[in-house]
N, C-alpha and C positions, 0 to 999 in steps of 0.2 A: 511291307512296305507301308504302312499305315500313314507316316507323315509328311511323306513328300511332296502328295498333293499341298497339304497344310505349309510347308515351306517353300511353296511356288508361288499362292496364292498371298503371301509373305512379302514375296519380294514383288508382284505384281501392278503396274500405276493400276491410282484413284478412279474409278470408276466413273463415265461421265454422268453426266445426264441424258435422258432420252430426249431430247428436244434436242440437244448437242449431237450425240450421235445419228441424230436424223439426217441433219444435213453432212456427215460425211457419207463419203464412196468408199467404204471397206473395201479392200482386195478383196479373192478367196483364195485360201487355202486348203486342197484335197490331200485329205491324209488316207493313205493306204495300207489296209493290212492283207499280207498272205501269210493265210492258217494253216496250217495243215491239216488234213481231213481226219475226223472224230472231231475228239473234247477239243482242241485249239479252235477249230472254227466254230464248236456249241459256243463256248464261251465269247468270243468276240465277236458273234452277231448277236447274242441276246445283248449285249452292251451298246452294241451300233447307235440304236436309235437314239440313245440318249448323250450320245458321247458328244456330238458339237455344243451341247450349253457348257456341257462340265468344262471340256475346254476354253469355251469363252471365260467362265468363272476364274475356272484356275492357271489357264495359261497366259491369253492374252484375250480383248474382248475387241481391240481394233482391227481386228480381222473378221469376217466369215468362214465357220469351219465347216468343211463337207466331208462325210467317214464312208470310205465303200471298202468293201469286203470282198477278197478272191478267194475262193476255197484249193489250194492244191499242194502234196508234195513240192518241199524246200530241194534244191537239187540240194547235193553233196559234193564237196572233190573226194579227189582218191586218200585224203587223211583223214574223212568221216569230221568234215567240216561245212558249215555255209559258206559258200564268198558274199559276202555280204556287200562289196564293191560290185563284183561281176552282177548278184540281181539287180543295185540298185543303176545299172548302167542297163539294166534288159527292160530293168519294170519301168521305169522313167516316161520312154518315150509309146510303150507300148499302151500306158492305161492313161498317161497325164498326172499322176502324182506327181504331189510337190512335196510330201513326206512318207515315209516309208515305215512300216511295223510287221516282223515278221516275227509270227509266236511259232512255237515248236513246241513240239511232246517227249524230244531230244534230250535229253540231262546234258549240263553241260559244265566241266571244269576246267580250272586253272592249278594245274599240278593237283591239291586236295582242295584246293578253296574249288567249292559251290557256286557257279554266276548263275546270274539272276540274269541277267542282260548284258549284249554287248550294242554300242552305241561307236558309232561313224557320225561326227556332227557336220563334217567337211564334206561327207555326199551322203548325208541328210535320211540316211537309215540306220533303223534298231533293229535286234533280234532279240527275242525275250522267251524263256523258257517253263514251260508252263511246271515240272516237277519238281525247280526250285522253288515255287510259290507250295507246294506241302500239301497239306490235307484238306485242314479248316478254315472256311471263308475264303476259298480260291476265285471266286465271283471278285466280292471283295479287294482282293489282293492283286487281281488282273487289273481292276479298275484303278488299282492306285498307282500299279508300276504303268502301265500304259499313258495317265495322263502327268507322271512323270519322263516320260522317252520322250515324248510327245511336245513335252516342255522343253526339251532339251533342244530336241534336235528344232523346234520351231524358233528359240531365239537365235541359234545359229541362219536358219533362213530370215529373217527379220532385222540382221544385223546386230541385236541383241548381244553383251555376252551370256554364255551356256554355262549355267550355274554349277559347276562339276567344283564343288569345295567339296577339299579333299578329309571329310568327317564323314562317322554313323549317318548314311540316312532314313535309314529303320526306326525300330522305336526301340523300347532297352530290351522287351521279351525275343523281337527278329531285328537284330542286327543288321545292317545294310551298309558296306564301306564302298570307298570308290578304289578300283586296284588298278594300277598300270598291266596293260597287255604287250605281251612282244609281240601276238602281230599287229604290222607293217600297216594293212585294213583295216584295223581297230584299234583309236584311240584309247577308249578307258571302258573299263565293266565295271557293273554291280554284281558285287559279291555278298553272299552271307559267310561269317565267320561266325569263326568260335564251334564246339560240337552242337549247340541249338542247329547250326547253321547247315551240318552235314544229314545230323539226323531231320530234319525238314527233308531237305535234297532224298536221302532215305525213303522216308513215307509215302512223296511224292511219284516217285519212282511207281512203289508197291501199288499206289491210288492209278498209277498211268496206267497196270501192267492188267487192271480190271480181277483179280484173283478168282474171284466166285464164276467167270467163265468155266473153268477148269469144268464145273458139275451138266450143264448139255453137250460141251466137248468132246469129253474121252469118254463116250457111248459104251464102248466095250468091255473097258475098266469096270464102271459100274454096272454094266450087266453080269459082267464076274459075281462081281462084292455082292449083289443079291443075290446070287443065285448060293453063295457059300451062306449068304443069311439064314434063307432059305434052309438050308439045311442044318442051323442051331436049330428051326424055330419046329421043325416034325420029328426031329430025332431024344429021345426024354433023356439020353447020355449026358446030353448039352447042356439038358435041363439044371441036372445032377451038382454038375461042371459049375454052372453058375451060380447057383443056389451056394457054394462050396465056398465061394470065393469073396473073400472080404473087398471090400469099395477101393481102397487103397490098392490091391493088387488090380484090381480090375479098370481102373485109374492107371495104372502102371502100362498093361497091355494094350491098351486103348492108344498111348503115346505113344509105344514100340509100334501099332499098327500104325499110325499117323508117319513116323519117320522114316516103316522102313520103305512108305507108299511115296514120298515126296524123295530119298535116298535111290530107289528104282526109278522113277524119273528123270531124275539129272545125273547120273552115271549111265542109263538106257540109252537115252538118248542126248547125249553128251553139251548139257547144258552148263555145265563150271563152264568159267571163263579160266583161260590161263593168266599167269601173271604178264607175259609176255613185255612190251617196254615199261607199264608203267602199273607197278602194284597195287597201287591205290585204287585205281579204277576196276581192278580187277575183284579185289575186296567187295569196293561197294558194286559193281555187277551183279555178284555172287551173293550178297546179302540179299540185295534185291530179290533176287530169282530162289534163294530159301524161302522169303518172308511171304515173297508172292505163293510161293508152293504148297507152305503150310496150310497159308489160309486158304486157297484152294480145296487141300485134300481134306482141312477138317471142314467145311461146308460140305462136300458129300460125302466124310463120314455121318454128320447130322442127318442128310439127305436121306442116308440109309440108316442111323438109328429111328428117323420118325414114320419110315417106311415097313421094317422091321414091327415095331412096338402095333405100328395098326395090326399087319400080318397074324403078329401072335396074339392080340385080343381078340381077332377075328376068329383064329384058327383053336387053339387052345382053349376050351372050357375051361373054367375055375374048378371046379369038383373034380378033375380027372388031372388035372396040373398039382392039384392036392394032395391027392392019392399017390403022384410019383413020387411026390419029397418028401411027405410024410409028417404035413403038418398045415395049417389053416392058410389060403395064399392074400393078396392081395394086390393092389397093384404095383407097387412096388420090389414082388419078384417078377411081372413082368417086366420091369425096366432093366432089372437084374439082369435077363434072359435075353433082354433085347439089345443090351450092352454089350453082352462077350459073343454073342451073333452079329450085331456090327460091326467088330473087330476083328474078329473071321471073317469077312463081308471083305475087309477093307486090306486085309494081308493077301488075300484074292486076287482082292481090284490091281492090288501091285505087278502083279504077274498078269494081268489082263491087258496091262496099258503094254505089253511089251507089241501085244498086235493093233495097237494104232501108230498111223502112220509118223515119222517127226512131223511133217507139216503142220497135222493133228494139235498135237502137243505143244509146238510153236506156237499156234495159231490158240490155244488155249490158254500161255502162261504168259504171254508177253502182245503191249502193244504191234500196232500194227511200223510202226515207225525205228525199234527196237527189235522186233523181228529182223528190217532190212537189215540196222548197225550190225545183226549180229551175221547175218550170210556173207556182208561184204568181209568182216574181222578174218567168217570163218575161209572162204575165199581165197582171201589176201595171207593168208596163215599156211594154204595148201599147195598158194601160188610158191612161198617162199619153203615151204618140203620140200618142193619139185628142184625147185635149182641147184637145194643144196644136195638132194638125189643125183642129180646128173653129172655135180662133181668132184 
């Protein structure tokens, strides 16, 4: 949403001279942000200092803008949605905010359409979803989205016409459009359209999961991996096997090792989302889980490879390795040995992950809000199964 600020700027009243402004007593409009802990709060706070001047430039220079930020988990209703109207009724008297923008790291969809934001102009509140902003240029996209949302809400507050023109609100490569929302509490939603929109949402969900956290979180699995890799360093039969394998076969073995650990983590810890009432949402969440775990396990594999290579290079004397293999050796032979040993360690790490608690795996694989969503989904599913068993 890189052009919404420009659209708002084009329709704003012409700026007055400084002398004319000095003679006016502009009303103050307080814009309050309620952000989920973590990335939403961090990103909004980084934008907050200069946001008042941005609002004056792009929304209206006839009011004095004041920006306030609060951090706290957005409450979800029984259907897993954020009750915007109830939040507006609760937050406005508590904090004295005129306009409210909520920022969450929960992905949102209308059927199969990724949603960037929901807007209720009559209640002066909007909700922005970070995953729909993708990966690259997150701060810039969030800034443009916030300016656009506050512009919509501000026009409604100041008595102007909210500019909800039914056309694409974004650029050519990141198309955003208005869509009707069936929720009575939400007037319209900003949605990404086409396959680019769905890919951007998926990439944002993977980023929000921070898959690289898998490396320090799964300590037991990594310990089992290091132990198995060390076996490859000390046994000459592994050296001969690594020397005999082609590069293509070693690559295939490493891919199988990563796939085995990802599959084990998903199946053993029941991370696969059932279709339930929405097959599309299940596909989205399962794709995000699969990509997140693949990135995390690959990161762990690379760490294991680096440690194994350092150990092999330190422990195995080059002359002894050459005599064992029957030919002169160089760094490539150490790399090949470490490659096979790391694959062995990854297979062992998959089994070692069984000793991790389910909460540790969830903490490693998902963001806090995604863990909360999955817990709620599981509780509802178990309650439904219990009711079926009773009947």
